[in-house]
All heavy atoms as an XYZ file, in Angstrom:
926
protein
N      14.332      7.195     18.417
C      14.562      7.277     19.851
C      14.853      8.730     20.235
O      15.657      9.403     19.617
C      15.731      6.382     20.230
C      16.024      6.397     21.684
S      17.263      5.150     22.053
C      17.472      5.495     23.747
N      14.186      9.213     21.263
C      14.351     10.580     21.742
C      15.619     10.663     22.597
O      15.859      9.807     23.441
C      13.121     11.014     22.569
C      13.323     12.393     23.145
C      11.868     10.961     21.725
N      16.409     11.715     22.388
C      17.640     11.915     23.156
C      17.577     13.262     23.863
O      16.979     14.205     23.373
C      18.851     11.882     22.235
C      19.068     10.534     21.604
C      20.307     10.528     20.743
C      20.444      9.158     20.114
N      21.657      9.050     19.340
N      18.231     13.322     25.019
C      18.328     14.567     25.772
C      19.505     15.358     25.222
O      20.622     14.862     25.130
C      18.530     14.276     27.263
C      18.671     15.513     28.095
C      17.568     16.286     28.390
C      19.901     15.906     28.575
C      17.682     17.427     29.153
C      20.035     17.047     29.344
C      18.917     17.807     29.636
N      19.275     16.614     24.844
C      20.313     17.446     24.265
C      20.177     18.860     24.815
O      19.461     19.685     24.252
C      20.216     17.434     22.736
C      21.375     18.137     22.086
O      22.410     18.347     22.703
N      21.205     18.498     20.841
N      20.849     19.130     25.931
C      20.777     20.454     26.563
C      21.568     21.450     25.718
O      22.723     21.206     25.384
C      21.344     20.373     27.978
C      21.123     21.615     28.799
C      19.932     21.794     29.479
C      22.089     22.609     28.891
C      19.707     22.933     30.239
C      21.876     23.748     29.652
C      20.686     23.905     30.318
O      20.457     25.030     31.069
N      20.975     22.594     25.363
C      21.680     23.565     24.513
C      22.778     24.305     25.278
O      22.690     24.500     26.491
C      20.568     24.532     24.093
C      19.582     24.454     25.200
C      19.640     23.041     25.723
N      23.800     24.721     24.569
C      24.873     25.503     25.180
C      24.515     26.988     25.128
O      24.157     27.513     24.076
C      26.199     25.294     24.455
C      27.252     26.255     24.933
C      27.904     26.030     26.134
C      27.546     27.406     24.226
C      28.849     26.935     26.610
C      28.492     28.317     24.688
C      29.144     28.074     25.881
N      24.613     27.638     26.269
C      24.500     29.096     26.362
C      25.670     29.568     27.223
O      26.004     28.924     28.215
C      23.190     29.525     27.033
C      21.985     29.320     26.178
C      21.235     28.160     26.252
C      21.582     30.304     25.273
C      20.118     27.976     25.453
C      20.468     30.128     24.479
C      19.747     28.955     24.569
O      18.639     28.784     23.785
N      26.282     30.697     26.883
C      27.382     31.195     27.717
C      26.863     31.589     29.098
O      25.678     31.861     29.280
C      27.903     32.408     26.947
C      26.788     32.810     26.046
C      25.989     31.580     25.759
N      27.763     31.617     30.070
C      27.379     31.931     31.440
C      26.671     33.282     31.536
O      25.790     33.475     32.368
C      28.612     31.892     32.356
C      28.275     32.012     33.801
C      27.465     31.076     34.438
C      28.757     33.075     34.549
C      27.139     31.180     35.776
C      28.443     33.197     35.889
C      27.642     32.248     36.499
N      27.027     34.217     30.663
C      26.391     35.538     30.653
C      24.874     35.416     30.479
O      24.106     36.207     31.006
C      26.988     36.413     29.542
C      26.522     37.845     29.575
C      26.986     38.588     30.826
O      28.090     38.376     31.320
N      26.138     39.448     31.357
N      24.427     34.427     29.724
C      23.003     34.185     29.500
C      22.280     34.024     30.840
O      21.237     34.618     31.091
C      22.833     32.926     28.646
C      21.428     32.569     28.335
C      20.613     31.712     29.021
C      20.641     33.056     27.243
N      19.382     31.627     28.432
C      19.375     32.445     27.330
C      20.883     33.940     26.198
C      18.361     32.684     26.421
C      19.866     34.172     25.296
C      18.626     33.557     25.409
N      22.865     33.205     31.715
C      22.272     32.953     33.034
C      22.428     34.177     33.941
O      21.535     34.477     34.726
C      22.921     31.728     33.672
C      22.766     30.480     32.840
C      23.753     30.102     31.935
C      21.627     29.695     32.932
C      23.612     28.966     31.162
C      21.470     28.553     32.157
C      22.465     28.201     31.267
O      22.321     27.079     30.505
N      23.555     34.878     33.828
C      23.764     36.096     34.623
C      22.667     37.109     34.341
O      22.234     37.830     35.232
C      25.118     36.726     34.294
C      26.268     36.149     35.038
C      27.512     36.976     34.713
C      28.654     36.601     35.605
N      29.852     37.409     35.315
N      22.223     37.164     33.100
C      21.181     38.112     32.701
C      19.775     37.621     33.035
O      18.792     38.208     32.603
C      21.278     38.411     31.207
C      22.524     39.179     30.860
O      23.109     39.836     31.701
N      22.953     39.084     29.619
N      19.693     36.519     33.761
C      18.426     35.928     34.215
C      17.543     35.426     33.073
O      16.319     35.397     33.175
C      17.648     36.900     35.102
C      18.376     37.246     36.376
C      17.526     38.096     37.288
C      18.265     38.372     38.578
N      17.465     39.124     39.520
N      18.174     35.015     31.986
C      17.422     34.402     30.889
C      17.202     32.927     31.210
O      18.130     32.242     31.634
C      18.201     34.517     29.571
C      18.313     35.947     29.124
O      17.339     36.665     29.088
N      19.530     36.361     28.791
N      16.011     32.408     31.003
C      15.779     30.982     31.241
C      16.225     30.142     30.048
O      16.322     30.627     28.926
C      14.261     30.899     31.407
C      13.757     32.027     30.563
C      14.789     33.119     30.666
N      16.505     28.888     30.322
C      16.750     27.897     29.279
C      15.698     26.820     29.501
O      15.540     26.317     30.607
C      18.164     27.282     29.395
C      18.340     26.154     28.395
C      19.219     28.347     29.190
N      14.935     26.508     28.479
C      13.920     25.472     28.635
C      13.841     24.648     27.361
O      14.267     25.085     26.292
C      12.558     26.080     28.962
O      12.134     26.915     27.912
N      13.299     23.467     27.511
C      13.146     22.600     26.351
C      12.510     21.291     26.751
O      12.035     21.123     27.872
N      12.530     20.371     25.814
C      11.966     19.056     26.095
C      12.647     18.017     25.218
O      13.274     18.338     24.214
C      10.456     19.031     25.872
C      10.118     19.058     24.406
O      10.526     19.960     23.674
N       9.376     18.053     23.962
N      12.502     16.787     25.664
C      12.922     15.617     24.905
C      11.761     14.638     25.050
O      11.609     13.992     26.082
C      14.213     15.027     25.457
N      10.880     14.598     24.075
C       9.662     13.808     24.203
C       8.807     14.374     25.323
O       8.550     15.580     25.374
N       8.396     13.528     26.251
C       7.552     13.958     27.375
C       8.358     14.545     28.533
O       7.787     15.021     29.508
C       6.731     12.774     27.894
C       5.759     12.212     26.885
C       4.638     13.184     26.593
O       4.099     13.815     27.487
N       4.287     13.320     25.337
N       9.690     14.498     28.457
C      10.561     15.046     29.500
C      10.789     16.529     29.211
O      11.271     16.905     28.152
C      11.904     14.302     29.517
C      12.861     14.814     30.559
C      12.739     14.397     31.868
C      13.873     15.696     30.224
C      13.620     14.867     32.843
C      14.755     16.168     31.176
C      14.631     15.747     32.485
N      10.423     17.371     30.162
C      10.550     18.827     30.022
C      11.499     19.358     31.078
O      11.591     18.802     32.175
C       9.184     19.488     30.230
C       8.158     18.949     29.278
O       8.125     19.343     28.126
N       7.331     18.029     29.751
N      12.169     20.466     30.761
C      13.091     21.055     31.733
C      13.135     22.567     31.587
O      12.780     23.133     30.556
C      14.500     20.473     31.580
C      15.118     20.756     30.233
C      15.855     21.909     30.006
C      14.960     19.861     29.174
C      16.411     22.176     28.768
C      15.515     20.118     27.936
C      16.242     21.272     27.744
O      16.790     21.537     26.516
N      13.592     23.194     32.672
C      13.780     24.638     32.690
C      14.908     24.934     33.678
O      14.946     24.369     34.771
C      12.494     25.328     33.136
C      12.537     26.833     33.063
C      11.158     27.393     33.403
C      11.045     28.851     33.039
N       9.686     29.347     33.272
N      15.823     25.825     33.294
C      16.929     26.238     34.161
C      16.970     27.756     34.146
O      16.902     28.371     33.079
C      18.274     25.659     33.667
C      19.422     26.146     34.537
C      18.234     24.135     33.637
N      17.071     28.354     35.330
C      17.143     29.812     35.406
C      17.810     30.254     36.690
O      17.906     29.500     37.649
C      15.751     30.432     35.281
C      14.671     29.966     36.261
C      14.628     30.876     37.470
C      13.342     29.981     35.561
N      18.251     31.486     36.677
C      18.875     32.076     37.852
C      17.792     32.597     38.782
O      16.832     33.228     38.348
C      19.782     33.230     37.432
C      20.451     33.896     38.606
C      21.304     35.046     38.149
N      21.976     35.652     39.303
C      22.754     36.696     39.224
N      22.975     37.269     38.052
N      23.312     37.186     40.303
N      17.982     32.335     40.078
C      17.101     32.873     41.105
C      17.992     33.419     42.214
O      18.452     32.654     43.066
C      16.162     31.784     41.631
C      15.171     32.308     42.654
O      15.003     33.535     42.761
O      14.561     31.477     43.355
N      18.271     34.714     42.153
C      19.168     35.328     43.139
C      20.568     34.761     43.018
O      21.184     34.829     41.968
N      21.062     34.166     44.096
C      22.405     33.592     44.076
C      22.380     32.077     43.861
O      23.300     31.371     44.255
C      23.161     33.951     45.356
C      22.473     33.443     46.617
O      21.325     32.960     46.532
O      23.089     33.538     47.698
N      21.325     31.588     43.205
C      21.207     30.163     42.906
C      20.839     29.948     41.441
O      20.209     30.799     40.811
C      20.134     29.508     43.778
C      20.466     29.497     45.246
C      19.385     28.825     46.063
O      18.193     29.161     45.865
O      19.726     27.981     46.893
N      21.234     28.801     40.938
C      20.801     28.345     39.619
C      19.779     27.243     39.880
O      20.080     26.268     40.569
C      21.988     27.807     38.817
C      21.703     27.460     37.372
C      21.416     28.737     36.566
C      22.874     26.723     36.754
N      18.567     27.409     39.393
C      17.480     26.472     39.661
C      17.207     25.627     38.421
O      17.036     26.175     37.334
C      16.210     27.205     40.040
S      16.443     28.266     41.459
N      17.157     24.330     38.614
C      16.824     23.411     37.529
C      15.524     22.701     37.884
O      15.349     22.234     39.010
C      17.948     22.396     37.327
N      14.615     22.649     36.926
C      13.310     22.008     37.109
C      13.122     20.990     35.996
O      13.556     21.211     34.858
C      12.179     23.033     36.989
C      12.283     24.197     37.930
C      12.929     25.372     37.539
C      11.717     24.140     39.196
C      13.009     26.457     38.397
C      11.794     25.229     40.055
C      12.442     26.378     39.653
O      12.522     27.451     40.504
N      12.433     19.896     36.309
C      12.054     18.954     35.263
C      10.715     18.316     35.623
O      10.343     18.244     36.791
C      13.126     17.902     35.021
S      13.480     16.830     36.411
N      10.001     17.900     34.590
C       8.699     17.268     34.775
C       8.360     16.474     33.525
O       8.918     16.687     32.463
C       7.627     18.314     35.085
C       7.347     19.270     33.972
C       6.355     19.190     33.037
C       8.078     20.464     33.642
N       6.405     20.249     32.164
C       7.472     21.046     32.510
C       9.201     21.097     34.178
C       7.929     22.220     31.921
C       9.651     22.263     33.586
C       9.016     22.808     32.479
N       7.438     15.568     33.704
C       6.977     14.740     32.595
C       5.590     15.203     32.172
O       4.794     15.634     32.998
C       6.904     13.269     33.013
C       8.241     12.634     33.301
S       9.266     12.465     31.844
C       8.355     11.230     30.933
N       5.317     15.100     30.895
C       3.975     15.377     30.414
C       3.918     16.424     29.338
O       4.928     16.923     28.845
N       2.685     16.772     29.003
C       2.412     17.688     27.899
C       2.354     19.140     28.302
O       2.499     20.027     27.479
C       1.044     17.342     27.303
C       0.833     15.918     26.884
C      -0.617     15.692     26.563
C       1.700     15.620     25.695
N       2.078     19.376     29.565
C       1.730     20.718     30.003
C       2.939     21.498     30.488
O       3.951     20.942     30.879
C       0.662     20.622     31.091
C      -0.466     19.759     30.656
C      -0.739     18.491     31.087
C      -1.440     20.047     29.648
N      -1.834     17.988     30.425
C      -2.286     18.913     29.538
C      -1.687     21.142     28.847
C      -3.351     18.867     28.655
C      -2.753     21.091     27.954
C      -3.567     19.958     27.873
N       2.804     22.818     30.486
C       3.874     23.685     30.969
C       4.082     23.453     32.473
O       3.244     22.852     33.152
C       3.548     25.153     30.686
S       2.111     25.778     31.576
N       5.184     23.958     32.987
C       5.530     23.756     34.392
C       4.423     24.242     35.324
O       4.099     23.588     36.316
C       6.841     24.488     34.701
C       7.422     24.146     36.036
S       9.108     24.741     36.236
C       8.819     26.414     36.749
N       3.816     25.365     34.994
C       2.778     25.931     35.855
C       1.494     25.100     35.869
O       0.682     25.240     36.775
C       2.452     27.365     35.410
C       3.605     28.332     35.592
C       4.696     28.227     34.517
O       4.467     27.605     33.453
O       5.787     28.758     34.745
N       1.303     24.261     34.877
C       0.097     23.423     34.796
C       0.406     21.952     35.060
O      -0.332     21.054     34.660
C      -0.552     23.558     33.409
C      -1.093     24.945     33.132
C      -2.314     25.202     33.987
C      -2.945     26.534     33.646
N      -4.143     26.767     34.417
N       1.527     21.692     35.745
C       1.935     20.327     36.062
C       2.058     20.189     37.566
O       2.649     21.045     38.229
C       3.285     20.006     35.386
O       3.131     20.178     33.976
C       3.713     18.580     35.669
N       1.509     19.122     38.104
C       1.493     18.931     39.545
C       2.851     18.486     40.085
O       3.306     18.975     41.114
C       0.418     17.905     39.916
C       0.213     17.751     41.399
C      -0.946     16.836     41.700
C      -1.205     16.765     43.185
N      -2.342     15.938     43.503
N       3.500     17.546     39.416
C       4.742     16.968     39.926
C       5.952     17.513     39.177
O       6.322     16.999     38.121
C       4.700     15.445     39.826
C       3.581     14.857     40.671
O       3.417     15.311     41.812
O       2.881     13.950     40.191
N       6.559     18.542     39.741
C       7.759     19.150     39.169
C       8.903     18.885     40.144
O       8.777     19.130     41.346
C       7.571     20.668     38.961
C       8.849     21.308     38.453
C       6.416     20.941     38.010
N      10.013     18.372     39.629
C      11.188     18.117     40.446
C      12.115     19.315     40.321
O      12.319     19.834     39.226
C      11.902     16.834     39.970
O      10.973     15.756     39.989
C      13.073     16.495     40.857
N      12.671     19.741     41.440
C      13.509     20.942     41.464
C      14.817     20.647     42.176
O      14.851     19.909     43.157
C      12.772     22.055     42.204
C      13.585     23.279     42.453
C      12.844     24.311     43.305
O      11.656     24.127     43.604
O      13.484     25.310     43.680
N      15.889     21.226     41.666
C      17.189     21.149     42.348
C      17.862     22.510     42.188
O      17.838     23.098     41.121
C      18.055     20.042     41.759
C      19.354     19.885     42.483
C      19.676     18.467     42.753
C      20.938     18.420     43.600
N      21.408     17.119     43.826
N      18.459     22.982     43.288
C      19.119     24.295     43.290
C      20.619     24.107     43.474
O      21.057     23.234     44.212
C      18.551     25.170     44.399
C      17.111     25.548     44.129
C      16.481     26.320     45.285
N      15.164     26.765     44.890
C      14.909     27.992     44.432
N      15.861     28.886     44.340
N      13.686     28.328     44.074
N      21.372     24.972     42.792
C      22.824     24.934     42.825
C      23.335     26.338     43.116
O      22.678     27.324     42.773
C      23.376     24.473     41.468
C      22.805     23.166     40.995
C      21.663     23.141     40.198
C      23.383     21.971     41.351
C      21.122     21.949     39.755
C      22.851     20.769     40.917
C      21.721     20.749     40.124
N      24.549     26.466     43.699
C      25.116     27.802     43.864
C      25.309     28.431     42.481
O      25.609     27.718     41.517
C      26.465     27.566     44.544
C      26.559     26.113     44.808
C      25.418     25.418     44.175
N      25.134     29.723     42.389
C      25.225     30.369     41.082
C      26.683     30.603     40.716
O      27.336     31.528     41.214
C      24.450     31.686     41.059
C      24.400     32.286     39.691
C      23.647     31.688     38.698
C      25.127     33.410     39.377
C      23.604     32.214     37.422
C      25.091     33.963     38.110
C      24.332     33.351     37.127
N      27.217     29.736     39.845
C      28.580     29.867     39.325
C      28.642     29.092     38.008
O      27.739     28.329     37.680
C      29.612     29.351     40.323
S      29.440     27.607     40.717
N      29.721     29.302     37.261
C      29.841     28.666     35.944
C      29.794     27.142     36.032
O      29.196     26.491     35.185
C      31.127     29.105     35.247
C      31.039     30.507     34.705
C      32.177     30.853     33.781
O      32.358     30.153     32.771
O      32.871     31.841     34.082
N      30.418     26.559     37.052
C      30.445     25.101     37.196
C      29.045     24.531     37.402
O      28.760     23.397     37.018
C      31.348     24.687     38.366
C      32.809     25.027     38.182
C      33.125     26.496     38.474
O      32.426     27.140     39.301
O      34.067     27.021     37.837
N      28.164     25.309     38.005
C      26.812     24.825     38.281
C      25.993     24.604     37.014
O      25.072     23.788     37.012
C      26.078     25.790     39.205
O      26.670     25.755     40.483
N      26.329     25.300     35.947
C      25.607     25.079     34.692
C      25.825     23.643     34.236
O      24.870     22.934     33.887
C      26.049     26.090     33.603
C      25.404     25.755     32.273
C      25.714     27.510     34.029
N      27.075     23.173     34.275
C      27.365     21.788     33.885
C      26.772     20.801     34.894
O      26.258     19.754     34.520
C      28.871     21.573     33.755
C      29.263     20.160     33.415
C      28.632     19.618     32.122
O      28.338     20.403     31.201
O      28.421     18.393     32.047
N      26.807     21.149     36.167
C      26.228     20.277     37.197
C      24.718     20.150     36.996
O      24.158     19.052     37.106
C      26.539     20.830     38.605
O      27.944     21.019     38.724
C      26.068     19.879     39.679
N      24.053     21.257     36.698
C      22.603     21.228     36.448
C      22.298     20.402     35.204
O      21.361     19.608     35.193
C      22.061     22.640     36.297
N      23.095     20.568     34.146
C      22.896     19.790     32.927
C      23.045     18.293     33.213
O      22.235     17.482     32.787
C      23.899     20.217     31.835
C      23.588     19.565     30.488
C      24.815     19.399     29.619
N      25.845     18.568     30.212
C      25.803     17.240     30.298
N      24.767     16.561     29.871
N      26.801     16.579     30.843
N      24.062     17.936     33.988
C      24.269     16.526     34.347
C      23.104     15.982     35.167
O      22.663     14.851     34.964
C      25.571     16.360     35.132
O      26.664     16.686     34.342
N      22.618     16.790     36.109
C      21.479     16.363     36.932
C      20.252     16.142     36.059
O      19.534     15.147     36.212
C      21.193     17.406     38.012
C      20.011     17.050     38.851
C      19.950     16.121     39.852
C      18.685     17.598     38.736
N      18.680     16.068     40.375
C      17.882     16.957     39.711
C      18.107     18.563     37.920
C      16.542     17.255     39.879
C      16.769     18.861     38.096
C      15.997     18.217     39.069
N      20.001     17.053     35.109
C      18.857     16.885     34.214
C      19.000     15.634     33.359
O      18.030     14.909     33.136
C      18.690     18.116     33.321
C      18.146     19.358     34.023
C      18.300     20.579     33.125
C      16.695     19.162     34.436
N      20.205     15.364     32.897
C      20.419     14.151     32.104
C      20.158     12.897     32.931
O      19.569     11.933     32.451
C      21.826     14.123     31.522
C      21.986     13.029     30.497
C      23.148     13.252     29.557
O      23.750     14.334     29.562
O      23.432     12.306     28.806
N      20.565     12.913     34.196
C      20.259     11.804     35.114
C      18.752     11.616     35.239
O      18.252     10.488     35.218
C      20.798     12.106     36.513
C      22.133     11.570     36.831
C      22.517     11.980     38.256
O      21.681     11.845     39.185
O      23.648     12.438     38.430
N      18.046     12.725     35.434
C      16.587     12.666     35.556
C      15.966     12.101     34.284
O      15.041     11.291     34.343
C      16.020     14.057     35.851
C      16.467     14.654     37.163
C      16.043     13.809     38.343
O      14.879     13.472     38.496
N      16.997     13.443     39.170
N      16.465     12.521     33.142
C      15.973     12.016     31.855
C      16.179     10.505     31.771
O      15.267      9.762     31.407
C      16.702     12.724     30.704
C      16.366     12.175     29.349
C      15.191     12.526     28.715
C      17.234     11.306     28.695
C      14.871     12.019     27.460
C      16.930     10.801     27.443
C      15.746     11.158     26.829
N      17.377     10.038     32.140
C      17.680      8.603     32.052
C      16.913      7.769     33.073
O      16.832      6.553     32.926
C      19.177      8.371     32.207
C      19.921      8.698     30.925
C      21.342      8.183     30.929
N      22.216      9.337     31.071
C      23.118      9.509     32.030
N      23.301      8.592     32.945
N      23.856     10.579     32.086
N      16.335      8.403     34.081
C      15.577      7.656     35.086
C      14.197      7.220     34.573
O      13.505      6.451     35.232
C      15.417      8.476     36.367
O      14.483      9.521     36.189
N      13.816      7.693     33.402
C      12.528      7.339     32.805
C      12.731      6.322     31.684
O      13.747      6.331     31.005
C      11.823      8.587     32.249
C      11.468      9.567     33.303
N      10.384      9.403     34.138
C      12.057     10.717     33.689
C      10.329     10.414     34.982
N      11.339     11.226     34.732
N      11.715      5.493     31.498
C      11.802      4.493     30.427
C      11.575      5.150     29.071
O      10.999      6.238     28.979
C      10.737      3.390     30.612
O       9.437      3.975     30.454
C      10.859      2.708     31.969
N      11.994      4.465     28.048
C      11.785      4.947     26.682
C      10.298      5.133     26.405
O       9.884      6.093     25.757
C      12.405      3.960     25.701
C      12.247      4.379     24.271
C      12.931      3.414     23.341
N      12.684      3.821     21.964
C      13.124      3.181     20.929
N      13.860      2.105     21.080
N      12.849      3.595     19.719
N       9.473      4.212     26.919
C       8.026      4.291     26.708
C       7.446      5.556     27.340
O       6.583      6.206     26.765
C       7.325      3.045     27.262
C       7.593      1.776     26.472
C       8.974      1.168     26.729
O       9.578      1.425     27.800
O       9.465      0.458     25.837
N       7.914      5.895     28.559
C       7.438      7.115     29.220
C       7.834      8.355     28.416
O       7.026      9.268     28.236
C       8.046      7.241     30.620
C       7.522      6.264     31.631
C       8.271      6.370     32.938
O       9.511      6.336     32.940
O       7.586      6.504     33.969
N       9.055      8.384     27.951
C       9.571      9.535     27.204
C       8.824      9.720     25.884
O       8.499     10.832     25.485
C      11.084      9.372     26.922
C      11.887      9.275     28.219
C      11.608     10.471     26.017
C      12.017     10.524     29.006
N       8.538      8.618     25.205
C       7.953      8.691     23.871
C       6.433      8.557     23.852
O       5.830      8.558     22.784
C       8.587      7.627     22.975
C      10.070      7.883     22.758
C      10.748      6.855     21.883
O      10.100      5.857     21.484
O      11.934      7.049     21.586
N       5.794      8.471     25.019
C       4.343      8.293     25.095
C       3.598      9.452     24.433
O       3.868     10.605     24.695
C       3.914      8.194     26.556
C       2.418      7.993     26.712
O       1.819      7.316     25.853
O       1.850      8.524     27.682
N       2.667      9.122     23.571
C       1.864     10.149     22.905
C       0.398     10.100     23.356
O      -0.379     10.966     22.989
C       1.936      9.975     21.390
C       3.336     10.177     20.871
C       3.360     10.147     19.364
N       4.691     10.069     18.845
C       5.490     11.111     18.646
N       5.084     12.317     18.941
N       6.689     10.949     18.145
N       0.042      9.115     24.151
C      -1.349      8.972     24.594
C      -1.777     10.127     25.500
O      -2.957     10.410     25.622
C      -1.539      7.642     25.321
N      -0.836     10.803     26.129
C      -1.166     11.896     27.037
C      -1.981     12.993     26.394
O      -2.724     13.696     27.064
N      -1.844     13.154     25.102
C      -2.640     14.158     24.403
C      -4.130     13.905     24.581
O      -4.933     14.813     24.553
C      -2.320     14.166     22.902
C      -1.035     14.849     22.569
C       0.065     14.127     22.185
C      -0.926     16.227     22.658
C       1.258     14.756     21.871
C       0.257     16.876     22.351
C       1.363     16.133     21.956
N      -4.485     12.643     24.756
C      -5.893     12.273     24.830
C      -6.353     11.917     26.230
O      -7.545     11.798     26.470
C      -6.152     11.075     23.911
C      -5.673     11.310     22.505
C      -4.559     10.656     22.011
C      -6.328     12.219     21.681
C      -4.106     10.890     20.721
C      -5.882     12.456     20.389
C      -4.768     11.787     19.909
N      -5.405     11.736     27.168
C      -5.786     11.201     28.474
C      -5.503     12.122     29.655
O      -5.806     11.765     30.775
C      -5.054      9.861     28.732
O      -3.638     10.110     28.703
C      -5.430      8.819     27.701
N      -4.905     13.285     29.428
C      -4.573     14.145     30.566
C      -5.181     15.540     30.420
O      -5.476     15.988     29.321
C      -3.046     14.308     30.730
O      -2.528     14.960     29.579
C      -2.358     12.980     30.933
N      -5.360     16.170     31.542
C      -5.836     17.549     31.602
C      -4.783     18.354     32.358
O      -4.078     17.822     33.207
C      -7.171     17.622     32.369
C      -8.317     16.946     31.654
C      -8.745     17.698     30.392
O      -8.658     18.936     30.370
O      -9.154     17.027     29.435
N      -4.671     19.648     32.105
C      -3.713     20.444     32.865
C      -4.103     20.505     34.338
O      -5.277     20.475     34.679
C      -3.776     21.823     32.214
C      -5.043     21.852     31.450
C      -5.397     20.439     31.118
N      -3.106     20.583     35.192
C      -3.313     20.686     36.634
C      -3.658     22.127     36.992
O      -3.041     23.064     36.498
C      -2.045     20.254     37.363
C      -2.056     20.505     38.844
C      -2.863     19.749     39.689
C      -1.262     21.484     39.403
C      -2.866     19.972     41.053
C      -1.253     21.719     40.768
C      -2.062     20.953     41.587
O      -2.065     21.175     42.934
N      -4.646     22.292     37.836
C      -4.991     23.614     38.359
C      -4.873     23.555     39.876
O      -5.610     22.804     40.516
C      -6.430     24.008     37.965
O      -6.542     23.947     36.544
C      -6.769     25.396     38.455
N      -3.928     24.308     40.445
C      -3.790     24.276     41.904
C      -5.060     24.766     42.580
O      -5.768     25.613     42.030
C      -2.637     25.244     42.184
C      -1.995     25.516     40.879
C      -2.992     25.193     39.816
N      -5.373     24.235     43.767
C      -6.570     24.709     44.476
C      -6.418     26.178     44.852
O      -5.329     26.655     45.117
C      -6.634     23.822     45.718
C      -5.328     23.153     45.822
C      -4.652     23.220     44.501
N      -7.530     26.880     44.860
C      -7.511     28.292     45.245
C      -7.275     28.410     46.747
O      -7.773     27.581     47.521
C      -8.843     28.952     44.901
C      -9.045     29.071     43.425
C     -10.315     29.790     43.134
N     -10.472     29.863     41.694
C     -11.091     30.831     41.090
N     -11.674     31.773     41.780
N     -11.169     30.850     39.783
N      -6.551     29.439     47.147
C      -6.360     29.632     48.607
C      -7.697     29.865     49.286
O      -8.559     30.571     48.757
C      -5.474     30.874     48.696
C      -4.978     31.127     47.315
C      -5.882     30.424     46.358
N      -7.859     29.287     50.438
C      -9.080     29.455     51.209
C      -9.037     30.792     51.938
O      -7.992     31.191     52.461
C      -9.240     28.317     52.212
C      -9.387     26.958     51.555
C     -10.644     26.883     50.703
O     -11.710     27.332     51.110
N     -10.514     26.354     49.500
N     -10.176     31.502     51.993
C     -10.186     32.785     52.727
C      -9.960     32.544     54.212
O     -10.313     31.498     54.759
C     -11.568     33.341     52.455
C     -12.382     32.229     51.922
C     -11.447     31.174     51.409
N      -9.354     33.528     54.832
C      -9.098     33.438     56.279
C     -10.439     33.473     57.004
O     -11.308     34.294     56.677
C      -8.232     34.613     56.738
C      -6.819     34.583     56.166
C      -6.013     33.455     56.733
O      -6.143     33.154     57.940
O      -5.249     32.836     55.964
N     -10.634     32.614     58.013
C     -11.901     32.642     58.774
C     -12.000     33.947     59.578
O     -11.021     34.424     60.135
C     -11.821     31.435     59.682
C     -10.396     31.014     59.689
C      -9.735     31.588     58.467
N     -13.198     34.502     59.592
C     -13.426     35.726     60.363
C     -13.611     35.377     61.836
O     -14.234     34.378     62.180
C     -14.651     36.453     59.830
C     -14.467     36.961     58.423
C     -15.688     37.714     57.939
O     -16.440     38.265     58.763
O     -15.887     37.742     56.731
N     -13.095     36.219     62.677
C     -13.211     35.962     64.118
C     -14.359     36.704     64.721
O     -14.853     37.649     64.328
C     -11.915     36.374     64.804
C     -10.789     35.462     64.405
C      -9.521     35.842     65.134
O      -9.578     36.456     66.225
O      -8.472     35.537     64.601
């Protein structure tokens, strides 16, 4: 059975704008500092965040307490999925990475 295990990093790690990322089966996450906020992202699947269409995001004020709050939120998100979703291996054969549509050129007047 796959378990969610967020690694411990001191607050200085986040102050220095280092990201924390990982996965538990098909559940992926990333936490990083963005200005005066701590941003937590999670998504399901095989692909990196940039190649995934449905990424869930939550922002917290940037402080030491927010690291634990973000970890708790990610654990909630992890528990919201079934064991089958977390441990699914069929995605290797059934999914392709998401490519966002290219921006359309501005119409000429």
